[in-house]
C-alpha angles and dihedrals in degrees: 000000000000119000106203116168117225110234114230094201132049089228092060093048094047091046090057090052093049091049091053101049096072088051090064101266096136105138122073151175128189147183144142137254136186111271092247090060097047096093092053090049091052091052092048094048092048092051093048103034108016097239090165098049120139119241090260091052090049090053091050091050091050092050089054091052095252124139120246121221138201128190127221116194132186133185123175116224118236099027114146092226105028113220126183112220114206136189122187118202123201136196123220116285142075108338132201091204110070093182097063119127126235135234092267092061115085114239115223104188129156093009118158 
């Protein structure tokens, strides 16, 4: 099961994204879910995209031509209706999410 920490600040979430782009994570998809459904989402994304893979598993996926994925999550503290915002980044390769966006598309995530 994937263990993805939920960032409590936008800076922490955006920093994780910026750290991932030079590693080849250039395609993305994003959304938001109610906090009570976040755990189920993490399980689903790990099953479909391997967001919780170990480095060895990521290397094996890459050698088979499959895309690797990481998940960045953010939830502001103190919101009346707590939502968890998520952004999944992918590397090049065979992808189980045909509606992902590419590096040429501008990501607008966590805008107010």
